[in-house]
Predicted model as a PDB file, atoms N, CA, C, CB and O in Angstrom, pLDDT in the B-factor column:
MODEL        1                                                                  
ATOM      1  N   ALA A   1    -218.241 110.371  53.692  1.00 75.00           N  
ATOM      2  CA  ALA A   1    -219.400 110.613  52.891  1.00 75.00           C  
ATOM      3  C   ALA A   1    -219.204 111.718  51.672  1.00 75.00           C  
ATOM      4  CB  ALA A   1    -220.508 111.069  53.868  1.00 75.00           C  
ATOM      5  O   ALA A   1    -219.907 111.711  50.662  1.00 75.00           O  
ATOM      6  N   CYS A   2    -218.235 112.584  51.900  1.00 81.00           N  
ATOM      7  CA  CYS A   2    -217.887 113.579  50.834  1.00 81.00           C  
ATOM      8  C   CYS A   2    -217.024 113.180  49.777  1.00 81.00           C  
ATOM      9  CB  CYS A   2    -217.294 114.682  51.381  1.00 81.00           C  
ATOM     10  O   CYS A   2    -216.716 114.051  48.964  1.00 81.00           O  
ATOM     11  N   ALA A   3    -216.539 111.934  49.621  1.00 82.00           N  
ATOM     12  CA  ALA A   3    -215.608 111.508  48.796  1.00 82.00           C  
ATOM     13  C   ALA A   3    -216.095 111.584  47.302  1.00 82.00           C  
ATOM     14  CB  ALA A   3    -215.222 110.180  49.214  1.00 82.00           C  
ATOM     15  O   ALA A   3    -217.247 111.256  47.018  1.00 82.00           O  
ATOM     16  N   GLY A   4    -215.357 111.946  46.516  1.00 80.00           N  
ATOM     17  CA  GLY A   4    -215.887 111.965  45.129  1.00 80.00           C  
ATOM     18  C   GLY A   4    -216.856 113.070  44.828  1.00 80.00           C  
ATOM     19  O   GLY A   4    -217.293 113.034  43.677  1.00 80.00           O  
ATOM     20  N   THR A   5    -217.260 113.962  45.525  1.00 82.00           N  
ATOM     21  CA  THR A   5    -217.952 115.005  45.304  1.00 82.00           C  
ATOM     22  C   THR A   5    -217.517 116.238  44.608  1.00 82.00           C  
ATOM     23  CB  THR A   5    -218.316 115.267  46.318  1.00 82.00           C  
ATOM     24  O   THR A   5    -218.249 117.060  44.056  1.00 82.00           O  
ATOM     25  N   CYS A   6    -216.147 116.259  44.715  1.00 83.00           N  
ATOM     26  CA  CYS A   6    -215.460 117.662  44.186  1.00 83.00           C  
ATOM     27  C   CYS A   6    -214.927 117.237  42.476  1.00 83.00           C  
ATOM     28  CB  CYS A   6    -213.829 118.167  45.416  1.00 83.00           C  
ATOM     29  O   CYS A   6    -214.150 116.454  41.930  1.00 83.00           O  
ATOM     30  N   PRO A   7    -215.952 118.364  42.081  1.00 83.00           N  
ATOM     31  CA  PRO A   7    -215.671 118.364  40.560  1.00 83.00           C  
ATOM     32  C   PRO A   7    -214.244 118.566  40.221  1.00 83.00           C  
ATOM     33  CB  PRO A   7    -216.461 119.464  39.848  1.00 83.00           C  
ATOM     34  O   PRO A   7    -213.840 118.223  39.110  1.00 83.00           O  
ATOM     35  N   ARG A   8    -213.572 119.016  40.962  1.00 83.00           N  
ATOM     36  CA  ARG A   8    -211.836 119.621  40.574  1.00 83.00           C  
ATOM     37  C   ARG A   8    -210.913 118.287  40.927  1.00 83.00           C  
ATOM     38  CB  ARG A   8    -211.172 121.252  41.839  1.00 83.00           C  
ATOM     39  O   ARG A   8    -209.722 118.188  40.634  1.00 83.00           O  
ATOM     40  N   GLY A   9    -211.607 117.400  41.532  1.00 84.00           N  
ATOM     41  CA  GLY A   9    -210.894 115.990  41.773  1.00 84.00           C  
ATOM     42  C   GLY A   9    -210.267 116.009  43.138  1.00 84.00           C  
ATOM     43  O   GLY A   9    -209.478 115.134  43.497  1.00 84.00           O  
ATOM     44  N   VAL A  10    -210.570 116.853  43.769  1.00 87.00           N  
ATOM     45  CA  VAL A  10    -209.673 117.065  45.281  1.00 87.00           C  
ATOM     46  C   VAL A  10    -210.052 115.817  46.156  1.00 87.00           C  
ATOM     47  CB  VAL A  10    -210.166 118.653  46.272  1.00 87.00           C  
ATOM     48  O   VAL A  10    -211.252 115.543  46.202  1.00 87.00           O  
ATOM     49  N   ALA A  11    -209.176 115.028  46.854  1.00 88.00           N  
ATOM     50  CA  ALA A  11    -209.388 113.913  47.517  1.00 88.00           C  
ATOM     51  C   ALA A  11    -209.968 114.472  49.013  1.00 88.00           C  
ATOM     52  CB  ALA A  11    -208.006 113.016  47.531  1.00 88.00           C  
ATOM     53  O   ALA A  11    -209.160 114.500  49.942  1.00 88.00           O  
ATOM     54  N   ILE A  12    -211.197 114.865  49.223  1.00 88.00           N  
ATOM     55  CA  ILE A  12    -211.579 115.421  50.239  1.00 88.00           C  
ATOM     56  C   ILE A  12    -211.275 114.661  51.541  1.00 88.00           C  
ATOM     57  CB  ILE A  12    -212.833 115.679  50.042  1.00 88.00           C  
ATOM     58  O   ILE A  12    -210.887 115.211  52.571  1.00 88.00           O  
ATOM     59  N   PRO A  13    -211.467 113.482  51.410  1.00 91.00           N  
ATOM     60  CA  PRO A  13    -211.417 112.641  52.879  1.00 91.00           C  
ATOM     61  C   PRO A  13    -209.799 112.798  53.344  1.00 91.00           C  
ATOM     62  CB  PRO A  13    -211.900 110.706  52.664  1.00 91.00           C  
ATOM     63  O   PRO A  13    -209.410 113.093  54.474  1.00 91.00           O  
ATOM     64  N   ASP A  14    -209.031 112.540  52.246  1.00 92.00           N  
ATOM     65  CA  ASP A  14    -207.512 112.608  52.592  1.00 92.00           C  
ATOM     66  C   ASP A  14    -206.991 113.867  53.007  1.00 92.00           C  
ATOM     67  CB  ASP A  14    -206.693 112.227  51.471  1.00 92.00           C  
ATOM     68  O   ASP A  14    -206.222 113.957  53.963  1.00 92.00           O  
ATOM     69  N   VAL A  15    -207.420 114.970  52.250  1.00 92.00           N  
ATOM     70  CA  VAL A  15    -207.069 116.389  52.720  1.00 92.00           C  
ATOM     71  C   VAL A  15    -207.570 116.319  54.266  1.00 92.00           C  
ATOM     72  CB  VAL A  15    -207.897 117.686  51.749  1.00 92.00           C  
ATOM     73  O   VAL A  15    -206.734 116.506  55.150  1.00 92.00           O  
ATOM     74  N   ARG A  16    -208.785 116.081  54.569  1.00 92.00           N  
ATOM     75  CA  ARG A  16    -209.465 116.371  55.829  1.00 92.00           C  
ATOM     76  C   ARG A  16    -208.510 115.608  56.748  1.00 92.00           C  
ATOM     77  CB  ARG A  16    -211.084 115.884  55.907  1.00 92.00           C  
ATOM     78  O   ARG A  16    -208.035 116.239  57.692  1.00 92.00           O  
ATOM     79  N   ARG A  17    -208.116 114.106  56.558  1.00 95.00           N  
ATOM     80  CA  ARG A  17    -207.200 113.407  57.458  1.00 95.00           C  
ATOM     81  C   ARG A  17    -205.876 114.200  57.700  1.00 95.00           C  
ATOM     82  CB  ARG A  17    -206.881 112.017  56.876  1.00 95.00           C  
ATOM     83  O   ARG A  17    -205.475 114.279  58.861  1.00 95.00           O  
ATOM     84  N   SER A  18    -205.201 114.764  56.744  1.00 96.00           N  
ATOM     85  CA  SER A  18    -204.258 115.748  57.132  1.00 96.00           C  
ATOM     86  C   SER A  18    -204.348 116.688  57.982  1.00 96.00           C  
ATOM     87  CB  SER A  18    -203.948 116.286  56.324  1.00 96.00           C  
ATOM     88  O   SER A  18    -203.470 116.932  58.810  1.00 96.00           O  
ATOM     89  N   ALA A  19    -205.593 117.415  57.849  1.00 95.00           N  
ATOM     90  CA  ALA A  19    -206.039 118.537  58.453  1.00 95.00           C  
ATOM     91  C   ALA A  19    -206.193 118.088  59.876  1.00 95.00           C  
ATOM     92  CB  ALA A  19    -207.298 119.103  57.808  1.00 95.00           C  
ATOM     93  O   ALA A  19    -205.869 118.881  60.759  1.00 95.00           O  
ATOM     94  N   MET A  20    -206.611 117.010  60.165  1.00 96.00           N  
ATOM     95  CA  MET A  20    -206.811 116.259  61.335  1.00 96.00           C  
ATOM     96  C   MET A  20    -205.470 116.123  62.216  1.00 96.00           C  
ATOM     97  CB  MET A  20    -207.357 114.891  60.920  1.00 96.00           C  
ATOM     98  O   MET A  20    -205.367 116.478  63.390  1.00 96.00           O  
ATOM     99  N   TYR A  21    -204.536 115.581  61.481  1.00 97.00           N  
ATOM    100  CA  TYR A  21    -203.390 115.467  62.086  1.00 97.00           C  
ATOM    101  C   TYR A  21    -202.687 116.772  62.354  1.00 97.00           C  
ATOM    102  CB  TYR A  21    -202.641 114.629  61.366  1.00 97.00           C  
ATOM    103  O   TYR A  21    -201.951 116.707  63.338  1.00 97.00           O  
ATOM    104  N   LEU A  22    -202.714 117.911  61.761  1.00 96.00           N  
ATOM    105  CA  LEU A  22    -202.424 119.359  61.910  1.00 96.00           C  
ATOM    106  C   LEU A  22    -203.266 119.738  63.203  1.00 96.00           C  
ATOM    107  CB  LEU A  22    -202.861 120.267  60.520  1.00 96.00           C  
ATOM    108  O   LEU A  22    -202.780 119.891  64.324  1.00 96.00           O  
ATOM    109  N   TYR A  23    -204.354 119.842  62.930  1.00 95.00           N  
ATOM    110  CA  TYR A  23    -205.304 120.860  63.708  1.00 95.00           C  
ATOM    111  C   TYR A  23    -205.559 120.184  65.192  1.00 95.00           C  
ATOM    112  CB  TYR A  23    -206.892 121.097  62.822  1.00 95.00           C  
ATOM    113  O   TYR A  23    -205.194 120.747  66.224  1.00 95.00           O  
ATOM    114  N   ALA A  24    -206.210 118.943  65.173  1.00 96.00           N  
ATOM    115  CA  ALA A  24    -206.508 118.053  66.200  1.00 96.00           C  
ATOM    116  C   ALA A  24    -205.569 117.295  66.901  1.00 96.00           C  
ATOM    117  CB  ALA A  24    -207.275 117.274  65.785  1.00 96.00           C  
ATOM    118  O   ALA A  24    -205.753 116.943  68.067  1.00 96.00           O  
ATOM    119  N   TYR A  25    -204.661 117.049  66.311  1.00 97.00           N  
ATOM    120  CA  TYR A  25    -203.527 116.151  67.006  1.00 97.00           C  
ATOM    121  C   TYR A  25    -202.125 117.155  66.993  1.00 97.00           C  
ATOM    122  CB  TYR A  25    -203.242 114.520  66.010  1.00 97.00           C  
ATOM    123  O   TYR A  25    -201.103 116.853  67.608  1.00 97.00           O  
ATOM    124  N   GLY A  26    -202.238 118.085  66.383  1.00 97.00           N  
ATOM    125  CA  GLY A  26    -201.023 119.028  66.434  1.00 97.00           C  
ATOM    126  C   GLY A  26    -199.694 118.520  65.957  1.00 97.00           C  
ATOM    127  O   GLY A  26    -198.617 118.944  66.375  1.00 97.00           O  
ATOM    128  N   ASP A  27    -199.842 117.598  65.066  1.00 97.00           N  
ATOM    129  CA  ASP A  27    -198.777 116.872  64.480  1.00 97.00           C  
ATOM    130  C   ASP A  27    -198.593 117.392  63.197  1.00 97.00           C  
ATOM    131  CB  ASP A  27    -198.991 115.446  64.441  1.00 97.00           C  
ATOM    132  O   ASP A  27    -199.346 117.141  62.256  1.00 97.00           O  
ATOM    133  N   GLU A  28    -197.661 118.071  63.143  1.00 96.00           N  
ATOM    134  CA  GLU A  28    -197.373 118.843  61.767  1.00 96.00           C  
ATOM    135  C   GLU A  28    -196.417 117.911  60.785  1.00 96.00           C  
ATOM    136  CB  GLU A  28    -196.538 120.387  62.104  1.00 96.00           C  
ATOM    137  O   GLU A  28    -196.505 117.797  59.562  1.00 96.00           O  
ATOM    138  N   THR A  29    -195.689 117.422  61.482  1.00 97.00           N  
ATOM    139  CA  THR A  29    -194.802 116.306  60.724  1.00 97.00           C  
ATOM    140  C   THR A  29    -195.728 115.312  60.137  1.00 97.00           C  
ATOM    141  CB  THR A  29    -193.741 115.497  61.728  1.00 97.00           C  
ATOM    142  O   THR A  29    -195.515 115.057  58.951  1.00 97.00           O  
ATOM    143  N   LEU A  30    -196.408 114.886  60.534  1.00 97.00           N  
ATOM    144  CA  LEU A  30    -197.136 113.679  60.212  1.00 97.00           C  
ATOM    145  C   LEU A  30    -198.508 114.472  59.001  1.00 97.00           C  
ATOM    146  CB  LEU A  30    -197.808 112.821  61.985  1.00 97.00           C  
ATOM    147  O   LEU A  30    -198.926 113.893  57.998  1.00 97.00           O  
ATOM    148  N   ALA A  31    -198.814 115.406  59.315  1.00 97.00           N  
ATOM    149  CA  ALA A  31    -199.851 115.984  58.622  1.00 97.00           C  
ATOM    150  C   ALA A  31    -198.927 116.403  57.357  1.00 97.00           C  
ATOM    151  CB  ALA A  31    -200.682 117.222  59.476  1.00 97.00           C  
ATOM    152  O   ALA A  31    -199.456 116.143  56.276  1.00 97.00           O  
ATOM    153  N   ARG A  32    -197.693 116.981  57.294  1.00 96.00           N  
ATOM    154  CA  ARG A  32    -197.135 117.281  56.347  1.00 96.00           C  
ATOM    155  C   ARG A  32    -196.601 115.725  55.135  1.00 96.00           C  
ATOM    156  CB  ARG A  32    -196.037 118.192  57.065  1.00 96.00           C  
ATOM    157  O   ARG A  32    -196.453 115.664  53.914  1.00 96.00           O  
ATOM    158  N   GLU A  33    -196.506 115.062  55.850  1.00 96.00           N  
ATOM    159  CA  GLU A  33    -196.238 113.795  55.377  1.00 96.00           C  
ATOM    160  C   GLU A  33    -197.194 113.195  54.448  1.00 96.00           C  
ATOM    161  CB  GLU A  33    -196.088 112.991  56.410  1.00 96.00           C  
ATOM    162  O   GLU A  33    -197.054 112.796  53.292  1.00 96.00           O  
ATOM    163  N   SER A  34    -198.341 113.234  55.342  1.00 96.00           N  
ATOM    164  CA  SER A  34    -199.428 112.429  54.645  1.00 96.00           C  
ATOM    165  C   SER A  34    -200.087 113.473  53.523  1.00 96.00           C  
ATOM    166  CB  SER A  34    -200.640 111.851  55.826  1.00 96.00           C  
ATOM    167  O   SER A  34    -200.740 113.011  52.588  1.00 96.00           O  
ATOM    168  N   TYR A  35    -199.897 114.778  53.657  1.00 94.00           N  
ATOM    169  CA  TYR A  35    -200.298 115.600  52.387  1.00 94.00           C  
ATOM    170  C   TYR A  35    -199.564 115.530  51.438  1.00 94.00           C  
ATOM    171  CB  TYR A  35    -200.416 116.871  52.514  1.00 94.00           C  
ATOM    172  O   TYR A  35    -200.089 115.521  50.324  1.00 94.00           O  
ATOM    173  N   ALA A  36    -198.120 115.457  51.552  1.00 94.00           N  
ATOM    174  CA  ALA A  36    -197.332 115.114  50.439  1.00 94.00           C  
ATOM    175  C   ALA A  36    -197.504 113.938  49.568  1.00 94.00           C  
ATOM    176  CB  ALA A  36    -196.202 115.043  50.851  1.00 94.00           C  
ATOM    177  O   ALA A  36    -197.029 113.915  48.433  1.00 94.00           O  
ATOM    178  N   GLU A  37    -198.239 112.865  50.124  1.00 94.00           N  
ATOM    179  CA  GLU A  37    -198.432 111.696  49.568  1.00 94.00           C  
ATOM    180  C   GLU A  37    -199.722 111.594  48.573  1.00 94.00           C  
ATOM    181  CB  GLU A  37    -198.489 110.780  50.658  1.00 94.00           C  
ATOM    182  O   GLU A  37    -199.942 110.757  47.699  1.00 94.00           O  
ATOM    183  N   LEU A  38    -200.487 112.693  48.978  1.00 90.00           N  
ATOM    184  CA  LEU A  38    -201.752 112.992  48.274  1.00 90.00           C  
ATOM    185  C   LEU A  38    -201.487 113.019  46.810  1.00 90.00           C  
ATOM    186  CB  LEU A  38    -202.370 114.334  48.732  1.00 90.00           C  
ATOM    187  O   LEU A  38    -200.462 113.589  46.436  1.00 90.00           O  
ATOM    188  N   ARG A  39    -202.355 112.425  45.852  1.00 84.00           N  
ATOM    189  CA  ARG A  39    -202.552 112.346  44.402  1.00 84.00           C  
ATOM    190  C   ARG A  39    -203.502 113.594  43.890  1.00 84.00           C  
ATOM    191  CB  ARG A  39    -203.227 110.883  44.041  1.00 84.00           C  
ATOM    192  O   ARG A  39    -203.470 114.056  42.750  1.00 84.00           O  
ATOM    193  N   ALA A  40    -204.261 113.996  44.845  1.00 80.00           N  
ATOM    194  CA  ALA A  40    -205.283 114.981  44.536  1.00 80.00           C  
ATOM    195  C   ALA A  40    -205.181 116.148  45.817  1.00 80.00           C  
ATOM    196  CB  ALA A  40    -206.865 114.166  44.420  1.00 80.00           C  
ATOM    197  O   ALA A  40    -206.043 116.087  46.695  1.00 80.00           O  
ATOM    198  N   PRO A  41    -204.205 117.110  45.892  1.00 81.00           N  
ATOM    199  CA  PRO A  41    -204.291 117.801  47.137  1.00 81.00           C  
ATOM    200  C   PRO A  41    -205.263 118.804  46.854  1.00 81.00           C  
ATOM    201  CB  PRO A  41    -202.973 118.370  47.657  1.00 81.00           C  
ATOM    202  O   PRO A  41    -205.846 118.770  45.770  1.00 81.00           O  
ATOM    203  N   ALA A  42    -205.530 119.764  47.758  1.00 82.00           N  
ATOM    204  CA  ALA A  42    -206.377 120.601  47.918  1.00 82.00           C  
ATOM    205  C   ALA A  42    -206.113 122.149  46.973  1.00 82.00           C  
ATOM    206  CB  ALA A  42    -206.395 120.680  49.413  1.00 82.00           C  
ATOM    207  O   ALA A  42    -206.771 123.189  46.978  1.00 82.00           O  
ATOM    208  N   ALA A  43    -204.979 121.796  46.273  1.00 83.00           N  
ATOM    209  CA  ALA A  43    -204.711 123.140  45.592  1.00 83.00           C  
ATOM    210  C   ALA A  43    -205.929 123.940  44.816  1.00 83.00           C  
ATOM    211  CB  ALA A  43    -203.609 122.867  44.546  1.00 83.00           C  
ATOM    212  O   ALA A  43    -205.978 125.164  44.940  1.00 83.00           O  
ATOM    213  N   PRO A  44    -206.771 123.350  44.131  1.00 79.00           N  
ATOM    214  CA  PRO A  44    -207.999 123.976  43.285  1.00 79.00           C  
ATOM    215  C   PRO A  44    -208.506 124.793  44.489  1.00 79.00           C  
ATOM    216  CB  PRO A  44    -209.264 122.779  42.552  1.00 79.00           C  
ATOM    217  O   PRO A  44    -208.735 125.970  44.211  1.00 79.00           O  
ATOM    218  N   CYS A  45    -208.717 124.453  45.681  1.00 76.00           N  
ATOM    219  CA  CYS A  45    -209.530 125.028  46.334  1.00 76.00           C  
ATOM    220  C   CYS A  45    -209.143 126.251  47.180  1.00 76.00           C  
ATOM    221  CB  CYS A  45    -210.018 124.146  46.956  1.00 76.00           C  
ATOM    222  O   CYS A  45    -209.958 126.860  47.873  1.00 76.00           O  
ATOM    223  N   SER A  46    -207.760 126.588  47.067  1.00 71.00           N  
ATOM    224  CA  SER A  46    -207.362 127.562  47.729  1.00 71.00           C  
ATOM    225  C   SER A  46    -207.354 129.021  46.706  1.00 71.00           C  
ATOM    226  CB  SER A  46    -205.995 127.087  48.325  1.00 71.00           C  
ATOM    227  O   SER A  46    -206.749 130.036  47.054  1.00 71.00           O  
ATOM    228  N   ASP A  47    -208.109 128.922  45.440  1.00 68.00           N  
ATOM    229  CA  ASP A  47    -208.146 130.147  44.867  1.00 68.00           C  
ATOM    230  C   ASP A  47    -209.621 130.259  44.191  1.00 68.00           C  
ATOM    231  CB  ASP A  47    -206.925 130.305  43.856  1.00 68.00           C  
ATOM    232  O   ASP A  47    -209.824 130.805  43.107  1.00 68.00           O  
ATOM    233  N   PHE A  48    -210.645 129.637  45.027  1.00 63.00           N  
ATOM    234  CA  PHE A  48    -212.058 130.086  44.900  1.00 63.00           C  
ATOM    235  C   PHE A  48    -213.000 130.007  45.929  1.00 63.00           C  
ATOM    236  CB  PHE A  48    -212.614 129.468  43.960  1.00 63.00           C  
ATOM    237  O   PHE A  48    -213.043 128.947  46.553  1.00 63.00           O  
ATOM    238  N   ALA A  49    -213.755 130.900  46.233  1.00 68.00           N  
ATOM    239  CA  ALA A  49    -214.487 131.115  47.442  1.00 68.00           C  
ATOM    240  C   ALA A  49    -215.820 130.103  47.398  1.00 68.00           C  
ATOM    241  CB  ALA A  49    -214.890 132.742  47.553  1.00 68.00           C  
ATOM    242  O   ALA A  49    -216.403 129.934  48.469  1.00 68.00           O  
ATOM    243  N   GLU A  50    -216.274 129.499  46.336  1.00 70.00           N  
ATOM    244  CA  GLU A  50    -217.491 128.766  46.391  1.00 70.00           C  
ATOM    245  C   GLU A  50    -216.904 127.533  45.996  1.00 70.00           C  
ATOM    246  CB  GLU A  50    -218.709 129.279  45.510  1.00 70.00           C  
ATOM    247  O   GLU A  50    -216.162 127.280  45.047  1.00 70.00           O  
ATOM    248  N   CYS A  51    -217.433 126.712  47.019  1.00 75.00           N  
ATOM    249  CA  CYS A  51    -217.008 125.126  46.965  1.00 75.00           C  
ATOM    250  C   CYS A  51    -218.197 124.283  46.379  1.00 75.00           C  
ATOM    251  CB  CYS A  51    -216.639 124.497  48.560  1.00 75.00           C  
ATOM    252  O   CYS A  51    -219.233 124.310  47.042  1.00 75.00           O  
ATOM    253  N   SER A  52    -218.189 123.572  45.278  1.00 73.00           N  
ATOM    254  CA  SER A  52    -219.333 122.881  45.202  1.00 73.00           C  
ATOM    255  C   SER A  52    -219.410 121.510  45.629  1.00 73.00           C  
ATOM    256  CB  SER A  52    -219.709 122.941  44.044  1.00 73.00           C  
ATOM    257  O   SER A  52    -220.491 120.931  45.527  1.00 73.00           O  
ATOM    258  N   ALA A  53    -218.403 120.913  46.096  1.00 79.00           N  
ATOM    259  CA  ALA A  53    -218.310 119.825  46.898  1.00 79.00           C  
ATOM    260  C   ALA A  53    -219.025 119.684  47.916  1.00 79.00           C  
ATOM    261  CB  ALA A  53    -217.293 119.673  47.264  1.00 79.00           C  
ATOM    262  O   ALA A  53    -218.923 120.645  48.678  1.00 79.00           O  
ATOM    263  N   ARG A  54    -219.850 118.727  48.326  1.00 77.00           N  
ATOM    264  CA  ARG A  54    -220.888 118.757  49.443  1.00 77.00           C  
ATOM    265  C   ARG A  54    -220.629 117.690  50.200  1.00 77.00           C  
ATOM    266  CB  ARG A  54    -222.325 118.726  49.027  1.00 77.00           C  
ATOM    267  O   ARG A  54    -220.293 116.591  49.757  1.00 77.00           O  
ATOM    268  N   CYS A  55    -220.803 118.024  51.555  1.00 82.00           N  
ATOM    269  CA  CYS A  55    -220.591 116.903  52.765  1.00 82.00           C  
ATOM    270  C   CYS A  55    -221.999 116.551  53.134  1.00 82.00           C  
ATOM    271  CB  CYS A  55    -219.715 117.495  54.216  1.00 82.00           C  
ATOM    272  O   CYS A  55    -222.810 117.472  53.231  1.00 82.00           O  
ATOM    273  N   VAL A  56    -222.392 115.263  53.361  1.00 79.00           N  
ATOM    274  CA  VAL A  56    -223.771 114.923  53.764  1.00 79.00           C  
ATOM    275  C   VAL A  56    -223.837 115.379  55.303  1.00 79.00           C  
ATOM    276  CB  VAL A  56    -224.107 113.263  53.540  1.00 79.00           C  
ATOM    277  O   VAL A  56    -224.921 115.176  55.848  1.00 79.00           O  
ATOM    278  N   ARG A  57    -222.888 115.932  56.028  1.00 80.00           N  
ATOM    279  CA  ARG A  57    -222.827 116.118  57.368  1.00 80.00           C  
ATOM    280  C   ARG A  57    -223.122 117.803  57.528  1.00 80.00           C  
ATOM    281  CB  ARG A  57    -221.335 115.549  57.951  1.00 80.00           C  
ATOM    282  O   ARG A  57    -223.365 118.381  58.587  1.00 80.00           O  
ATOM    283  N   GLY A  58    -223.023 118.463  56.071  1.00 81.00           N  
ATOM    284  CA  GLY A  58    -223.077 120.008  56.310  1.00 81.00           C  
ATOM    285  C   GLY A  58    -222.066 120.722  56.762  1.00 81.00           C  
ATOM    286  O   GLY A  58    -222.237 121.863  57.190  1.00 81.00           O  
ATOM    287  N   ILE A  59    -220.595 119.988  56.709  1.00 81.00           N  
ATOM    288  CA  ILE A  59    -219.633 120.802  57.065  1.00 81.00           C  
ATOM    289  C   ILE A  59    -219.089 121.535  55.654  1.00 81.00           C  
ATOM    290  CB  ILE A  59    -218.560 119.965  57.879  1.00 81.00           C  
ATOM    291  O   ILE A  59    -219.147 121.042  54.528  1.00 81.00           O  
ATOM    292  N   ALA A  60    -218.532 122.873  56.030  1.00 81.00           N  
ATOM    293  CA  ALA A  60    -218.157 123.623  55.187  1.00 81.00           C  
ATOM    294  C   ALA A  60    -216.819 123.309  54.865  1.00 81.00           C  
ATOM    295  CB  ALA A  60    -218.371 124.806  55.537  1.00 81.00           C  
ATOM    296  O   ALA A  60    -215.885 123.450  55.653  1.00 81.00           O  
ATOM    297  N   LEU A  61    -216.704 122.810  53.515  1.00 85.00           N  
ATOM    298  CA  LEU A  61    -215.448 122.135  53.179  1.00 85.00           C  
ATOM    299  C   LEU A  61    -214.174 122.878  52.612  1.00 85.00           C  
ATOM    300  CB  LEU A  61    -215.792 121.185  52.249  1.00 85.00           C  
ATOM    301  O   LEU A  61    -213.017 122.499  52.792  1.00 85.00           O  
ATOM    302  N   GLN A  62    -214.567 124.006  51.894  1.00 84.00           N  
ATOM    303  CA  GLN A  62    -213.740 124.950  51.331  1.00 84.00           C  
ATOM    304  C   GLN A  62    -212.762 125.698  52.280  1.00 84.00           C  
ATOM    305  CB  GLN A  62    -214.567 125.860  50.676  1.00 84.00           C  
ATOM    306  O   GLN A  62    -211.611 125.990  51.956  1.00 84.00           O  
ATOM    307  N   PRO A  63    -213.269 125.951  53.358  1.00 87.00           N  
ATOM    308  CA  PRO A  63    -212.443 126.661  54.415  1.00 87.00           C  
ATOM    309  C   PRO A  63    -211.255 125.769  54.819  1.00 87.00           C  
ATOM    310  CB  PRO A  63    -213.333 127.009  55.718  1.00 87.00           C  
ATOM    311  O   PRO A  63    -210.098 126.151  54.640  1.00 87.00           O  
ATOM    312  N   THR A  64    -211.534 124.657  55.330  1.00 86.00           N  
ATOM    313  CA  THR A  64    -210.875 123.557  55.835  1.00 86.00           C  
ATOM    314  C   THR A  64    -209.681 123.238  54.676  1.00 86.00           C  
ATOM    315  CB  THR A  64    -211.983 122.309  56.105  1.00 86.00           C  
ATOM    316  O   THR A  64    -208.485 123.216  54.965  1.00 86.00           O  
ATOM    317  N   LEU A  65    -210.157 123.020  53.455  1.00 87.00           N  
ATOM    318  CA  LEU A  65    -209.311 122.358  52.388  1.00 87.00           C  
ATOM    319  C   LEU A  65    -208.419 123.608  51.918  1.00 87.00           C  
ATOM    320  CB  LEU A  65    -210.272 121.629  51.075  1.00 87.00           C  
ATOM    321  O   LEU A  65    -207.283 123.332  51.532  1.00 87.00           O  
ATOM    322  N   ALA A  66    -208.787 124.858  51.912  1.00 87.00           N  
ATOM    323  CA  ALA A  66    -207.892 125.946  51.535  1.00 87.00           C  
ATOM    324  C   ALA A  66    -206.797 126.237  52.598  1.00 87.00           C  
ATOM    325  CB  ALA A  66    -208.714 127.200  51.288  1.00 87.00           C  
ATOM    326  O   ALA A  66    -205.604 126.406  52.344  1.00 87.00           O  
ATOM    327  N   ALA A  67    -207.349 126.269  53.772  1.00 90.00           N  
ATOM    328  CA  ALA A  67    -206.488 126.512  55.140  1.00 90.00           C  
ATOM    329  C   ALA A  67    -205.255 125.381  55.066  1.00 90.00           C  
ATOM    330  CB  ALA A  67    -207.558 126.239  56.699  1.00 90.00           C  
ATOM    331  O   ALA A  67    -204.051 125.632  55.120  1.00 90.00           O  
ATOM    332  N   THR A  68    -205.890 124.059  54.925  1.00 91.00           N  
ATOM    333  CA  THR A  68    -204.964 122.787  54.965  1.00 91.00           C  
ATOM    334  C   THR A  68    -203.792 122.980  53.792  1.00 91.00           C  
ATOM    335  CB  THR A  68    -205.937 121.301  54.649  1.00 91.00           C  
ATOM    336  O   THR A  68    -202.607 122.931  54.121  1.00 91.00           O  
ATOM    337  N   HIS A  69    -204.139 123.175  52.579  1.00 89.00           N  
ATOM    338  CA  HIS A  69    -203.491 123.588  51.536  1.00 89.00           C  
ATOM    339  C   HIS A  69    -202.374 124.738  51.802  1.00 89.00           C  
ATOM    340  CB  HIS A  69    -204.491 123.979  50.634  1.00 89.00           C  
ATOM    341  O   HIS A  69    -201.202 124.650  51.439  1.00 89.00           O  
ATOM    342  N   ALA A  70    -202.900 125.743  52.443  1.00 91.00           N  
ATOM    343  CA  ALA A  70    -202.119 127.050  52.603  1.00 91.00           C  
ATOM    344  C   ALA A  70    -200.875 126.423  53.756  1.00 91.00           C  
ATOM    345  CB  ALA A  70    -203.284 128.540  53.303  1.00 91.00           C  
ATOM    346  O   ALA A  70    -199.687 126.686  53.574  1.00 91.00           O  
ATOM    347  N   ARG A  71    -201.202 125.838  54.569  1.00 93.00           N  
ATOM    348  CA  ARG A  71    -200.204 125.121  55.803  1.00 93.00           C  
ATOM    349  C   ARG A  71    -199.251 124.385  55.190  1.00 93.00           C  
ATOM    350  CB  ARG A  71    -200.937 124.070  56.865  1.00 93.00           C  
ATOM    351  O   ARG A  71    -198.047 124.599  55.332  1.00 93.00           O  
ATOM    352  N   LEU A  72    -199.765 123.437  54.441  1.00 93.00           N  
ATOM    353  CA  LEU A  72    -198.859 122.092  54.106  1.00 93.00           C  
ATOM    354  C   LEU A  72    -198.451 122.035  52.816  1.00 93.00           C  
ATOM    355  CB  LEU A  72    -199.565 120.756  54.324  1.00 93.00           C  
ATOM    356  O   LEU A  72    -197.768 121.050  52.537  1.00 93.00           O  
ATOM    357  N   ALA A  73    -198.692 122.872  51.881  1.00 88.00           N  
ATOM    358  CA  ALA A  73    -198.155 122.764  50.340  1.00 88.00           C  
ATOM    359  C   ALA A  73    -196.726 123.238  50.528  1.00 88.00           C  
ATOM    360  CB  ALA A  73    -199.037 123.790  49.124  1.00 88.00           C  
ATOM    361  O   ALA A  73    -195.964 123.302  49.563  1.00 88.00           O  
TER     362      ALA A  73                                                      
ENDMDL                                                                          
END                                                                             
């Protein structure tokens, strides 16, 4: 539901999928592989605190996107 809401072009659902592999499944290999394939990784999210992308479910996106980028980039 948050796809396309990032003005910096981050593929939020795809980054969150990589985060799920890393944090929920504990599969760092799969997480790294899926993150490496992204055309729009979360690099723009790692250098700013305010995220203008919005999730309809109220999930704070920037912390997850930034942490995922820091671990997998």
